[in-house]
Rosetta silent file (secondary structure, phi, psi, omega in degrees, C-alpha in Angstrom):
SEQUENCE: MSEAQTPSNGSARLNTEVAHNARVWNHWVGGKDNYEVDRAVGDQVAGMFPVIRDVARADREFLGRAVRHLAVDHGTRQFLDIGTGLPTLDNTHEIAQRIAPESRIVYVDNDPVVLAHARKLLTSTPEGATDYLDADARDPETIVERAGATLDLDRPVAVMMLGVLNFVLDTDRAQDIVRRVMAAVPSGSWLVLTHPTTDADLGGEGNIAAMEFWNENATPPITGRSRAQVTAFFEGLDLLDPGLVSCARWRADSDSPAPVPQFGAVAVKP
SCORE:     score description
SCORE:     0.000 S_00000001
   1 L     0.000  134.498  179.897   -1.922   60.517   41.180 S_00000001
   2 L  -114.236  163.093 -176.555   -2.377   64.207   41.946 S_00000001
   3 L   -85.634  146.086  172.300   -2.107   66.166   45.177 S_00000001
   4 L   -65.307  145.054 -178.547   -5.024   67.389   47.194 S_00000001
   5 L   -94.909  108.718 -171.803   -5.497   71.117   46.858 S_00000001
   6 L   -94.557  120.105  179.284   -5.247   72.581   50.353 S_00000001
   7 L   -76.412  154.630 -177.255   -6.913   75.949   50.913 S_00000001
   8 L   -66.344  -24.175 -179.428   -5.181   78.500   53.104 S_00000001
   9 L   -98.455   16.979 -175.719   -8.173   78.580   55.490 S_00000001
  10 L   -58.401  -50.038 -178.800   -8.446   74.811   55.845 S_00000001
  11 H   -67.636  -30.329 -178.622   -7.312   74.611   59.448 S_00000001
  12 H   -66.152  -24.927 -177.786   -9.394   77.636   60.400 S_00000001
  13 H   -83.960   -8.404 -177.397  -12.545   75.783   59.389 S_00000001
  14 L   -79.742  116.782 -179.669  -11.872   72.844   61.687 S_00000001
  15 L  -121.484  108.881 -178.699  -14.158   73.075   64.735 S_00000001
  16 L   -92.178    6.475  179.958  -13.806   70.245   67.213 S_00000001
  17 L   -99.400   -8.617  178.125  -16.347   71.700   69.640 S_00000001
  18 L  -123.608  133.195  179.089  -19.397   71.106   67.425 S_00000001
  19 E   -61.231  139.422 -179.685  -20.369   67.697   66.055 S_00000001
  20 E  -126.222  142.715 -173.109  -19.919   67.459   62.298 S_00000001
  21 H   -51.684  -49.912 -175.121  -21.642   65.070   59.926 S_00000001
  22 H   -60.435  -38.458 -178.601  -18.564   63.469   58.361 S_00000001
  23 H   -76.498  -37.127  177.462  -17.064   62.647   61.762 S_00000001
  24 H   -66.334  -42.347  178.263  -20.363   61.432   63.270 S_00000001
  25 H   -60.325  -40.811  177.488  -20.983   59.234   60.222 S_00000001
  26 H   -60.009  -39.728  178.048  -17.454   57.865   60.671 S_00000001
  27 H   -63.263  -43.310 -177.239  -18.363   57.023   64.283 S_00000001
  28 H   -64.963  -30.998 -179.771  -21.547   55.242   63.214 S_00000001
  29 L   -92.260    8.225  174.655  -19.662   52.984   60.772 S_00000001
  30 L    91.422   14.937  178.133  -17.046   52.114   63.391 S_00000001
  31 L   -80.622  176.034 -177.343  -14.278   54.513   62.374 S_00000001
  32 L  -120.720    5.780 -178.474  -11.875   56.369   64.625 S_00000001
  33 L   -92.630   67.367 -178.029  -11.645   59.715   62.837 S_00000001
  34 L  -155.398  168.153 -177.762  -13.967   61.549   65.209 S_00000001
  35 L  -115.487  169.650 -178.655  -14.008   63.508   68.461 S_00000001
  36 H   -53.934  -42.218 -178.117  -15.779   63.201   71.784 S_00000001
  37 H   -64.104  -36.131  178.461  -18.464   65.705   70.736 S_00000001
  38 H   -66.249  -42.010  179.797  -19.139   63.663   67.573 S_00000001
  39 H   -67.691  -37.998 -178.796  -19.505   60.445   69.571 S_00000001
  40 H   -66.799  -46.118  179.128  -21.771   62.118   72.128 S_00000001
  41 H   -68.630  -42.519  179.130  -24.140   63.560   69.528 S_00000001
  42 H   -59.209  -42.314 -179.234  -23.938   60.406   67.389 S_00000001
  43 H   -70.121  -35.711  177.106  -24.829   58.206   70.342 S_00000001
  44 H   -63.957  -45.295  178.876  -27.720   60.492   71.306 S_00000001
  45 H   -63.563  -39.613  179.932  -29.122   60.341   67.775 S_00000001
  46 H   -66.629  -31.133  174.960  -28.644   56.569   67.712 S_00000001
  47 H   -67.183  -37.602  178.600  -30.532   56.356   71.004 S_00000001
  48 H   -77.271  -31.735 -172.138  -33.433   58.286   69.531 S_00000001
  49 L  -141.683   76.251 -170.674  -33.287   56.513   66.169 S_00000001
  50 L   -56.958  -23.794 -177.572  -31.455   53.191   66.571 S_00000001
  51 L   -72.545   -6.862 -176.131  -31.672   52.303   62.895 S_00000001
  52 H   -60.895  -32.938  177.593  -29.262   55.102   62.015 S_00000001
  53 H   -68.305  -36.704  174.512  -26.262   52.798   62.326 S_00000001
  54 H   -65.918  -36.192  176.602  -27.963   50.404   59.906 S_00000001
  55 H   -61.321  -47.051 -178.663  -28.565   53.332   57.558 S_00000001
  56 H   -59.189  -46.024 -179.137  -24.871   54.238   57.640 S_00000001
  57 H   -68.301  -40.984  179.686  -23.799   50.688   56.852 S_00000001
  58 H   -62.975  -38.781  179.094  -26.485   50.227   54.174 S_00000001
  59 H   -64.703  -40.568 -179.578  -25.456   53.447   52.473 S_00000001
  60 H   -69.088  -39.121  178.261  -21.820   52.330   52.368 S_00000001
  61 H   -67.851  -34.374  175.119  -22.765   48.888   51.013 S_00000001
  62 H   -60.078  -44.021  179.134  -24.949   50.545   48.367 S_00000001
  63 H   -54.653  -48.305 -178.343  -21.903   52.515   47.209 S_00000001
  64 H   -61.460  -43.416 -178.855  -19.968   49.287   46.715 S_00000001
  65 H   -67.002  -41.232 -179.303  -22.742   47.584   44.799 S_00000001
  66 H   -64.814  -45.942 -179.147  -23.364   50.619   42.573 S_00000001
  67 H   -64.112  -44.242 -179.982  -19.715   51.132   41.691 S_00000001
  68 H   -63.304  -41.536 -179.466  -19.210   47.450   40.959 S_00000001
  69 H   -63.334  -46.011 -178.395  -22.364   47.292   38.835 S_00000001
  70 H   -66.721  -38.225 -179.070  -21.410   50.323   36.786 S_00000001
  71 H   -72.737  -40.927 -176.036  -17.807   49.211   36.355 S_00000001
  72 H   -82.121  -49.944 -170.987  -18.525   45.574   35.523 S_00000001
  73 H   -88.603  -18.403 -176.227  -21.841   45.680   33.671 S_00000001
  74 L  -125.648    0.882  175.782  -21.601   49.102   32.011 S_00000001
  75 L    66.476   24.299 -179.629  -17.876   49.648   31.592 S_00000001
  76 L   -68.962  132.760 -177.358  -17.873   52.893   33.568 S_00000001
  77 L  -127.173    5.583  178.568  -14.339   54.129   34.080 S_00000001
  78 E  -134.562  134.142 -175.732  -14.875   57.635   35.476 S_00000001
  79 E  -134.924  128.736  174.821  -16.400   58.592   38.830 S_00000001
  80 E  -113.653  102.558 -172.036  -17.131   62.041   40.284 S_00000001
  81 E   -99.599   98.529 -175.106  -17.824   61.427   44.001 S_00000001
  82 E   -95.456  122.234 -176.249  -19.403   64.579   45.480 S_00000001
  83 L    81.405   47.173 -169.076  -19.635   64.666   49.269 S_00000001
  84 L   -65.218  -32.376 -175.566  -17.305   61.723   49.680 S_00000001
  85 L    78.522 -175.042 -178.174  -16.955   61.869   53.485 S_00000001
  86 L   -72.354  144.162  177.448  -14.072   60.401   55.458 S_00000001
  87 L   -59.646  144.835  174.994  -12.076   57.543   53.918 S_00000001
  88 L  -147.045 -164.220  179.042  -12.998   54.065   55.050 S_00000001
  89 L   -70.451  142.867  177.846  -12.673   50.538   53.708 S_00000001
  90 L    53.218   65.089  171.760  -13.384   50.128   49.993 S_00000001
  91 L   -71.112  168.010 -174.697  -13.535   53.708   48.842 S_00000001
  92 H   -54.274  -46.734 -177.102  -14.814   54.420   45.338 S_00000001
  93 H   -67.251  -32.926 -179.425  -11.395   54.360   43.669 S_00000001
  94 H   -66.408  -42.495  179.836  -10.393   51.133   45.378 S_00000001
  95 H   -66.632  -50.063 -173.714  -13.517   49.337   44.136 S_00000001
  96 H   -65.497  -43.668 -176.127  -13.375   50.782   40.630 S_00000001
  97 H   -76.428  -20.680  173.064   -9.633   50.279   40.104 S_00000001
  98 H   -66.115  -34.045  179.964   -9.776   46.728   41.444 S_00000001
  99 H   -83.512  -46.815 -176.816  -12.142   46.003   38.537 S_00000001
 100 L  -137.234   99.988 -174.974  -10.522   48.311   35.984 S_00000001
 101 L   -56.922  -22.454 -179.527   -7.089   49.714   36.895 S_00000001
 102 L   -80.090   -0.439 -177.243   -7.441   52.507   34.369 S_00000001
 103 L   -60.682  147.377 -178.389  -10.404   54.048   36.222 S_00000001
 104 E  -122.403  131.310 -172.642  -10.231   57.722   37.076 S_00000001
 105 E  -131.928  134.641  171.477  -11.875   59.130   40.210 S_00000001
 106 E  -120.710  123.486  174.640  -12.356   62.665   41.549 S_00000001
 107 E   -96.427  145.180 -179.230  -13.498   63.094   45.127 S_00000001
 108 E  -135.300  129.419  172.322  -15.193   66.324   46.258 S_00000001
 109 E  -159.211  161.297  177.307  -15.886   67.569   49.770 S_00000001
 110 L  -122.543   21.489  178.882  -15.687   70.813   51.727 S_00000001
 111 L   -92.324  126.271 -178.524  -15.089   69.308   55.174 S_00000001
 112 H   -63.242  -28.979  177.508  -11.676   70.231   56.652 S_00000001
 113 H   -69.558  -40.307  177.778  -11.415   66.834   58.369 S_00000001
 114 H   -65.752  -39.485  177.339  -11.998   65.052   55.092 S_00000001
 115 H   -59.594  -42.336 -179.119   -9.398   67.327   53.505 S_00000001
 116 H   -63.689  -25.255  179.145   -6.903   66.390   56.203 S_00000001
 117 L  -100.954    8.999 -171.852   -7.384   62.722   55.306 S_00000001
 118 H   -60.369  -30.940 -178.006   -7.463   63.301   51.552 S_00000001
 119 H   -61.887  -26.254  175.068   -4.128   61.639   50.942 S_00000001
 120 H   -65.198  -24.672  179.545   -5.738   58.323   51.890 S_00000001
 121 H   -91.384   -2.032 -172.877   -8.003   58.875   48.907 S_00000001
 122 L  -104.772   11.660  169.990   -5.184   59.728   46.525 S_00000001
 123 L   -73.649  147.250 -177.396   -3.616   56.325   46.110 S_00000001
 124 L  -156.234  153.020  169.181   -4.069   55.079   42.582 S_00000001
 125 L   -64.767  154.506  175.628   -3.013   52.383   40.183 S_00000001
 126 L   -60.155  -29.851 -176.972   -0.364   53.522   37.706 S_00000001
 127 L   -79.331  -24.026 -175.272   -2.904   53.161   34.891 S_00000001
 128 L  -107.552 -161.472 -179.764   -5.602   55.257   36.562 S_00000001
 129 E  -157.410  149.724  169.590   -5.832   58.489   38.527 S_00000001
 130 E  -135.017  153.227  175.505   -7.450   59.966   41.605 S_00000001
 131 E  -148.078  160.644  176.974   -7.838   63.554   42.769 S_00000001
 132 E  -128.643  130.147  177.039   -9.492   65.413   45.637 S_00000001
 133 E  -113.923  129.220  172.409  -11.170   68.798   45.300 S_00000001
 134 E   -85.560   97.422 -174.321  -11.945   70.992   48.282 S_00000001
 135 L  -155.682  159.877 -175.659  -15.234   72.399   46.957 S_00000001
 136 L   -99.772  135.197  178.610  -18.874   72.842   47.907 S_00000001
 137 L   -58.016  -21.640  179.334  -21.658   70.852   46.293 S_00000001
 138 L   -75.904   -1.768 -179.323  -23.559   74.149   45.989 S_00000001
 139 L  -122.685   66.324 -172.859  -21.024   75.287   43.375 S_00000001
 140 H   -62.016  -32.342  179.305  -21.390   72.683   40.639 S_00000001
 141 H   -62.518  -42.263  177.042  -19.741   74.751   37.906 S_00000001
 142 H   -62.644  -43.816  179.499  -16.516   74.975   39.920 S_00000001
 143 H   -58.982  -48.268 -177.037  -16.637   71.268   40.654 S_00000001
 144 H   -65.133  -43.040 -179.924  -17.098   70.347   36.998 S_00000001
 145 H   -59.960  -46.498 -176.394  -14.440   72.763   35.804 S_00000001
 146 H   -74.280  -32.469  178.608  -11.829   71.495   38.244 S_00000001
 147 H   -66.308  -26.149  179.482  -12.791   67.841   37.799 S_00000001
 148 L   -63.450  -12.615  175.765  -12.071   68.254   34.085 S_00000001
 149 L   -72.627  -23.706 -179.358   -8.368   68.289   34.907 S_00000001
 150 L  -112.625  -34.798 -177.713   -8.615   64.577   35.791 S_00000001
 151 L  -100.086  147.967  172.499  -11.752   63.350   34.059 S_00000001
 152 L   -90.373  103.430 -174.100  -12.516   63.388   30.323 S_00000001
 153 L   -80.204    6.163  169.006  -15.891   65.120   30.330 S_00000001
 154 L   -91.918   -4.917  176.680  -16.536   64.060   26.761 S_00000001
 155 L  -116.095  156.312 -175.843  -16.861   60.501   28.028 S_00000001
 156 L   -57.230  143.523 -178.629  -19.496   59.110   30.454 S_00000001
 157 L  -130.056  137.140  171.025  -19.042   59.887   34.149 S_00000001
 158 E   -90.316  110.238  178.281  -20.735   58.335   37.143 S_00000001
 159 E   -89.556  120.882 -174.906  -21.782   61.290   39.310 S_00000001
 160 E  -112.223  123.044  177.863  -22.147   60.083   42.889 S_00000001
 161 E  -129.377   78.474 -177.810  -24.177   62.057   45.451 S_00000001
 162 E   -96.444  115.154  177.619  -24.564   59.783   48.435 S_00000001
 163 L    60.680   38.474 -179.427  -26.110   61.446   51.446 S_00000001
 164 L  -119.098  -34.343 -176.889  -25.174   64.938   50.349 S_00000001
 165 H   -70.931  -17.788  177.229  -28.311   66.643   48.997 S_00000001
 166 H   -69.164  -11.148  175.597  -29.987   66.263   52.419 S_00000001
 167 H   -96.350    1.803  172.243  -27.631   69.070   53.539 S_00000001
 168 L  -105.138   99.622 -166.762  -29.089   71.400   50.935 S_00000001
 169 L   -68.445  -32.150 -178.416  -32.250   72.421   52.746 S_00000001
 170 L   -83.228  116.481 -175.600  -33.989   74.167   49.874 S_00000001
 171 H   -62.344  -40.747  179.492  -35.429   71.467   47.609 S_00000001
 172 H   -61.967  -40.501  179.376  -35.506   73.631   44.510 S_00000001
 173 H   -66.803  -40.545  178.658  -31.841   74.474   44.975 S_00000001
 174 H   -60.502  -43.158  179.214  -30.966   70.810   45.516 S_00000001
 175 H   -64.472  -38.091  179.163  -32.752   69.885   42.282 S_00000001
 176 H   -64.637  -37.271  178.034  -30.941   72.674   40.470 S_00000001
 177 H   -60.277  -46.505 -179.916  -27.568   71.371   41.651 S_00000001
 178 H   -61.506  -46.403 -178.225  -28.331   67.958   40.190 S_00000001
 179 H   -58.458  -42.829 -176.551  -29.539   69.455   36.914 S_00000001
 180 H   -69.797  -38.482  178.752  -26.434   71.596   36.525 S_00000001
 181 H   -68.135  -46.682 -176.568  -23.982   68.766   37.231 S_00000001
 182 H   -69.272  -25.972  176.449  -25.781   66.322   34.921 S_00000001
 183 H   -68.219  -22.233 -176.012  -26.005   68.950   32.160 S_00000001
 184 L   -89.137   -7.013  179.884  -22.206   69.124   32.204 S_00000001
 185 L  -113.213  153.835 -171.858  -21.638   65.395   31.567 S_00000001
 186 L   -79.307  170.352  172.753  -22.405   63.549   28.319 S_00000001
 187 L   -53.811  139.943 -177.008  -25.067   61.071   27.340 S_00000001
 188 L    93.751   -3.548  176.136  -24.391   57.681   28.952 S_00000001
 189 L   -80.026  165.891 -172.895  -23.365   59.272   32.257 S_00000001
 190 E  -123.574  148.564  166.773  -24.878   58.128   35.558 S_00000001
 191 E  -114.489  121.007  178.877  -26.391   59.624   38.662 S_00000001
 192 E  -114.544  119.828 -167.388  -25.876   57.530   41.771 S_00000001
 193 E  -141.256  139.306  165.387  -27.813   59.005   44.721 S_00000001
 194 E  -128.231  154.385 -176.838  -28.909   58.213   48.274 S_00000001
 195 E  -159.448  134.834  177.628  -31.095   60.403   50.486 S_00000001
 196 E   -72.318  154.396 -179.548  -32.721   59.995   53.901 S_00000001
 197 L  -136.613  156.391  172.399  -36.495   60.036   54.176 S_00000001
 198 L  -105.106    8.727 -178.550  -39.175   60.463   56.810 S_00000001
 199 L   -62.598  133.989 -175.633  -41.650   58.360   54.796 S_00000001
 200 H   -66.559  -29.424 -176.684  -43.473   55.916   57.031 S_00000001
 201 H   -67.408  -16.324  174.152  -43.309   53.025   54.600 S_00000001
 202 H  -109.186   10.897  178.380  -39.547   52.823   55.165 S_00000001
 203 L    77.306   29.319 -175.192  -39.756   53.476   58.882 S_00000001
 204 L   -86.613    0.477 -177.927  -38.642   57.058   58.562 S_00000001
 205 L   -57.800  -37.747 -178.605  -40.932   58.606   61.170 S_00000001
 206 H   -65.845  -17.567  177.252  -38.142   58.393   63.751 S_00000001
 207 H   -63.423  -28.655 -172.447  -35.982   60.538   61.519 S_00000001
 208 H   -62.624  -55.722 -179.906  -38.095   63.588   62.330 S_00000001
 209 H   -65.932  -38.974  179.992  -37.138   63.966   66.015 S_00000001
 210 H   -63.460  -40.238  179.987  -33.569   62.777   65.377 S_00000001
 211 H   -70.369  -35.825  177.813  -33.084   65.415   62.656 S_00000001
 212 H   -63.516  -41.625  177.582  -34.510   68.121   64.894 S_00000001
 213 H   -63.392  -43.574  179.535  -32.018   67.151   67.617 S_00000001
 214 H   -58.146  -47.384 -175.774  -29.207   67.096   65.037 S_00000001
 215 H   -66.538  -19.810  177.125  -30.060   70.569   63.727 S_00000001
 216 H   -89.199  -18.132 -168.770  -29.935   71.954   67.262 S_00000001
 217 H  -130.527   -0.259 -175.590  -26.668   70.281   68.224 S_00000001
 218 E  -148.906  176.836 -178.793  -24.590   69.592   65.111 S_00000001
 219 E  -142.113  152.171   -7.890  -23.622   70.866   61.693 S_00000001
 220 L   -77.900  163.616  177.816  -24.488   71.121   58.859 S_00000001
 221 L   -64.721  154.660 -170.751  -28.284   71.115   59.212 S_00000001
 222 L  -130.887  156.143  173.806  -30.116   68.245   57.546 S_00000001
 223 L  -141.760  148.531  169.736  -33.498   67.480   56.025 S_00000001
 224 L   -95.150  162.559  177.797  -35.327   64.349   54.946 S_00000001
 225 L  -137.780  156.677 -179.095  -37.395   64.192   51.759 S_00000001
 226 L   -77.632  168.185  175.684  -40.340   62.208   50.510 S_00000001
 227 H   -56.481  -44.183 -179.367  -40.253   59.610   47.750 S_00000001
 228 H   -62.795  -40.837  179.392  -41.766   62.153   45.357 S_00000001
 229 H   -66.288  -40.250  179.958  -39.149   64.761   46.216 S_00000001
 230 H   -71.480  -39.043  176.576  -36.252   62.331   45.790 S_00000001
 231 H   -55.901  -35.956 -176.252  -37.753   61.000   42.539 S_00000001
 232 H   -64.287  -22.843  177.150  -37.691   64.548   41.184 S_00000001
 233 H   -65.010  -20.877 -177.279  -33.875   64.544   41.332 S_00000001
 234 H   -98.586   15.922  179.452  -33.931   62.016   38.496 S_00000001
 235 L   -56.763  129.282 -179.427  -36.028   64.120   36.149 S_00000001
 236 L    85.025   -1.359  179.939  -34.847   63.567   32.562 S_00000001
 237 L  -113.967  159.381  178.877  -32.863   60.469   33.504 S_00000001
 238 E  -105.721  116.955 -177.461  -33.730   56.793   33.098 S_00000001
 239 E   -72.561  136.715  170.685  -33.767   54.830   36.353 S_00000001
 240 L   -76.686  151.972  171.014  -32.143   51.407   36.413 S_00000001
 241 L   -61.291  140.587    7.576  -34.102   48.518   37.939 S_00000001
 242 L   -94.676   26.820  178.830  -35.271   48.289   40.659 S_00000001
 243 L    81.599 -150.188  179.796  -35.808   52.031   40.571 S_00000001
 244 L   -89.471  113.137 -175.218  -35.954   54.185   43.703 S_00000001
 245 E  -138.862  174.801  168.202  -35.922   51.844   46.735 S_00000001
 246 E   -56.672  133.002 -175.653  -34.433   51.609   50.175 S_00000001
 247 H   -58.320  -25.711  177.635  -30.682   51.696   49.541 S_00000001
 248 H   -65.799  -23.838 -174.406  -30.391   48.415   51.485 S_00000001
 249 H  -105.789    0.712  179.319  -32.499   46.675   48.837 S_00000001
 250 L   -73.662  109.894 -179.141  -30.952   48.147   45.674 S_00000001
 251 L    44.316   48.198 -176.787  -29.566   45.066   43.867 S_00000001
 252 L   -66.527  150.735 -179.649  -28.924   43.551   47.277 S_00000001
 253 L   -73.441  -32.137  179.019  -26.702   40.543   47.693 S_00000001
 254 L   -96.816  169.202 -172.220  -29.204   38.816   49.969 S_00000001
 255 L   -70.348  -45.294 -173.193  -32.821   37.973   49.104 S_00000001
 256 L  -146.265   70.597  176.440  -34.701   40.283   51.451 S_00000001
 257 L   -65.239  150.342  176.358  -32.586   42.657   53.561 S_00000001
 258 L   -62.943  134.041  178.796  -34.449   44.821   56.028 S_00000001
 259 L   -70.002  151.962  172.052  -35.257   48.233   54.497 S_00000001
 260 L  -122.195  154.909 -177.690  -33.730   51.368   55.974 S_00000001
 261 L   -79.078   59.259  177.534  -35.188   54.900   55.659 S_00000001
 262 E  -142.484  114.072  178.134  -32.623   55.926   53.068 S_00000001
 263 E   -73.816  151.272  175.411  -33.548   55.945   49.390 S_00000001
 264 E  -145.900  143.693  177.536  -31.056   54.769   46.816 S_00000001
 265 E  -162.057  161.034  174.169  -31.121   54.707   43.019 S_00000001
 266 E  -131.635  134.400 -179.861  -28.961   54.760   39.909 S_00000001
 267 E  -138.334  153.662 -179.218  -30.060   56.438   36.666 S_00000001
 268 E  -112.078  145.281  175.693  -28.486   57.010   33.257 S_00000001
 269 L   -83.258  120.680 -176.414  -28.537   60.169   31.178 S_00000001
 270 L   -63.538    0.000    0.000  -30.119   59.332   27.762 S_00000001
C-alpha cells in the first residue's frame, strides 16, 4: 500500500461555497461527504430531472459488474480508475481484490475532497497494491507515467473512465484523451466508460435543462453527448457484448432493468 500524494495547494482548492460534482454525486447515492450547497443544488437538479438518482446508482452498479466481469472472466488484475470520485461501498479495489487479492489499482482524481478521503481508497490486501494520484484527466501522460510506479504497463490494464469525459467539454479533446491513454497500455487492455446523454431514446431530454442549471450553479461544467459521439471514444477498440447501451442494462443482473440516460460500455484493445 502506498501513500496518497498530497499537493501543497490541496486545501486551497477546497471551495465549500460552490457545489462540486464529486460531493453532489455522493449526495445522490446516499453518502454523507457533502455540504449544504451540494445538497441544495443536487436536490434542485433532482427536482428538474428525477431520474438523476437512478443514474447515479446505475453508474455505480455498472462499475461493480464491469470490474467483476473483467476480473473473473478475463483475468484482469490491473485497474487504472480515472475520475474515481468519493469513496463509497465496493470501490474498485475492494471488488477486484475480493476476487483476486493480487490485483493492483491506481485511482486518479483532481478533486480536493476526494484527495482528503484518499486514505479510504488505499487499503489493500498484502498481495496487491493500491495508490491514489492527484492528477487531471486532461493530462494523460502524467497519469500514465505516475501510474507506472504501481502498475506494470507491459501487462493489460483496465482503464476506467466512469462519468469523467462529460467534464471535458470539447469533444475532440475528450477523444484525444482516450486515444492517448489507450496508446500507453498494451494489447489486451480494456476501456470501461460511462457517459451521460441527451438522446431521447434513453429519456435524456430532461438532461438538457438540468445541465444548464448545473453549469450556472456548480462546478465543473458538464456536457451530454449523443450515441455517435460516445461510440467514437471506442475507435480502434473492440466492444464487448452488448455493446454501447444504457449502463443500467450492461450485463444486468435482472432481465429488463429500466434504462437510464447514461451510456455504458466495455471494450478491449486488440
